[in-house]
C-alpha positions as CSV (number, residue, x, y, z in Angstrom):
1,M,0.0,0.0,0.0
2,K,1.3,3.5,-0.8
3,V,2.1,6.1,1.8
4,D,-0.8,8.3,0.6
5,G,-3.3,5.4,1.2
6,M,-2.0,4.7,4.6
7,L,-2.1,8.4,5.6
8,T,-5.7,8.6,4.3
9,I,-6.7,5.5,6.2
10,A,-5.1,6.9,9.4
11,I,-6.9,10.2,9.0
12,S,-10.2,8.3,8.4
13,I,-9.8,6.3,11.6
14,I,-9.2,9.6,13.5
15,L,-12.3,11.1,11.9
16,M,-14.4,8.3,13.3
17,F,-13.3,9.4,16.8
18,V,-14.1,13.0,15.8
19,C,-17.6,11.9,14.8
20,Y,-18.1,10.2,18.2
21,T,-16.9,13.1,20.3
22,D,-18.9,15.6,18.2
23,I,-22.1,13.6,18.8
24,R,-21.5,13.0,22.5
25,C,-19.9,16.3,23.6
26,R,-20.3,18.7,20.6
27,K,-16.5,19.2,20.8
28,I,-13.7,18.7,18.4
29,T,-10.5,18.8,20.5
30,N,-7.4,20.7,19.5
31,A,-5.2,17.6,19.9
32,T,-7.3,15.6,17.4
33,T,-7.3,18.5,15.0
34,L,-3.5,18.9,15.3
35,L,-3.0,15.2,14.7
36,I,-5.2,15.4,11.5
37,F,-3.3,18.5,10.4
38,S,0.0,16.7,10.9
39,L,-1.1,13.8,8.8
40,S,-2.6,16.0,6.1
41,L,0.6,18.0,6.0
42,L,2.5,14.7,5.4
43,L,0.0,13.9,2.7
44,A,0.6,17.3,1.1
45,F,4.3,16.7,0.9
46,H,3.6,13.8,-1.5
47,H,2.1,16.2,-4.0
48,P,3.5,19.7,-3.2
49,E,2.7,21.1,-6.6
50,D,-1.0,20.8,-5.8
51,L,-0.8,22.6,-2.4
52,S,-2.6,26.0,-2.4
53,L,-1.7,28.1,0.6
54,I,-3.8,31.0,-0.6
55,V,-7.0,28.9,-0.7
56,L,-6.1,27.5,2.8
57,L,-5.6,31.0,4.1
58,L,-8.9,32.3,2.6
59,L,-10.7,29.2,4.0
60,F,-9.3,29.8,7.5
61,C,-10.0,33.6,7.5
62,L,-13.6,33.0,6.3
63,G,-14.1,30.3,8.9
64,F,-12.6,32.5,11.6
65,V,-15.1,35.3,10.8
66,L,-18.0,32.8,10.7
67,S,-17.0,31.3,14.1
68,I,-16.8,34.8,15.7
69,V,-20.3,35.6,14.4
70,G,-21.5,32.3,15.8
71,V,-22.5,30.6,12.5
72,I,-20.1,27.7,12.9
73,G,-18.0,26.3,15.7
74,A,-14.2,27.0,15.8
75,G,-13.5,23.3,16.1
76,D,-15.4,22.7,12.8
77,V,-13.3,25.5,11.1
78,K,-10.1,24.0,12.4
79,L,-11.1,20.5,11.2
80,V,-12.0,21.7,7.7
81,C,-8.7,23.6,7.4
82,A,-6.7,20.6,8.8
83,L,-8.3,18.2,6.3
84,S,-8.0,20.7,3.4
85,T,-4.2,20.9,4.0
86,G,-3.7,17.6,2.3
87,L,-5.9,18.4,-0.7
88,S,-5.4,20.1,-4.0
89,T,-7.4,23.2,-4.9
90,T,-9.8,21.2,-7.0
91,E,-10.2,18.6,-4.2
92,I,-10.9,21.4,-1.7
93,G,-13.8,22.7,-3.8
94,N,-15.2,19.2,-4.1
95,F,-14.7,18.6,-0.4
96,L,-16.6,21.7,0.5
97,F,-19.4,20.9,-1.8
98,L,-19.7,17.3,-0.5
99,M,-19.5,18.6,3.0
100,G,-22.4,20.9,2.3
101,M,-24.4,18.2,0.7
102,A,-23.8,15.9,3.7
103,G,-24.8,18.7,6.0
104,I,-28.3,19.2,4.6
105,P,-29.8,15.9,5.9
106,L,-27.8,16.1,9.1
107,T,-29.2,19.6,9.8
108,L,-32.7,18.5,8.9
109,L,-32.6,15.4,11.1
110,T,-31.0,17.2,14.0
111,C,-33.7,20.0,13.9
112,L,-36.4,17.3,13.7
113,Y,-34.9,15.5,16.7
114,Y,-34.7,18.6,18.8
115,R,-38.3,19.5,17.8
116,L,-39.7,16.1,18.8
117,F,-37.6,15.0,21.7
118,S,-35.6,17.8,23.3
119,R,-36.7,20.2,25.9
120,N,-33.8,22.5,25.2
121,N,-34.6,25.4,22.8
122,V,-31.0,25.7,21.7
123,I,-30.2,23.6,18.7
124,T,-26.6,22.5,18.2
125,I,-25.7,20.6,15.1
126,P,-22.7,18.2,15.2
127,Y,-21.4,19.4,11.9
128,G,-18.2,17.4,12.4
129,I,-20.2,14.5,11.0
130,A,-20.8,16.4,7.8
131,I,-17.2,17.4,7.6
132,C,-16.0,13.8,8.0
133,S,-18.6,12.6,5.6
134,G,-17.5,15.1,3.0
135,Y,-14.0,13.9,3.3
136,W,-15.0,10.3,3.0
137,L,-17.2,11.0,0.0
138,L,-14.4,12.8,-1.7
139,W,-12.4,9.6,-1.8
140,A,-15.4,7.4,-2.6
141,V,-16.4,9.4,-5.7
């Protein structure tokens, strides 16, 4: 198996843990994100010609602003940026699209669950699941 494949599998295993913690605690830890970032950086070194620092910087800045406004959690932004580090510019676009598509049913189901079963009026969506799903779908398609 190639190094790229092993790194992608390692990232995917960590993403399963991210999904679990995001569902249970609505938290994506910095340590987990740093580990994913490190593995994605190693993945990026295998195809450095595809690395787009400008796109990563724009993605991080936009996510930072959205997290300050309260639209998305900072852990979600860090996870998206960490995963995007190992992707080419085209793959980042596809990843963001697939993440958005995975987020639609997740958001609808979460809102339905809160409406039917929760006594809490504050709805929190474990968007880490959509982020992980977008990454997995990227490699499945």
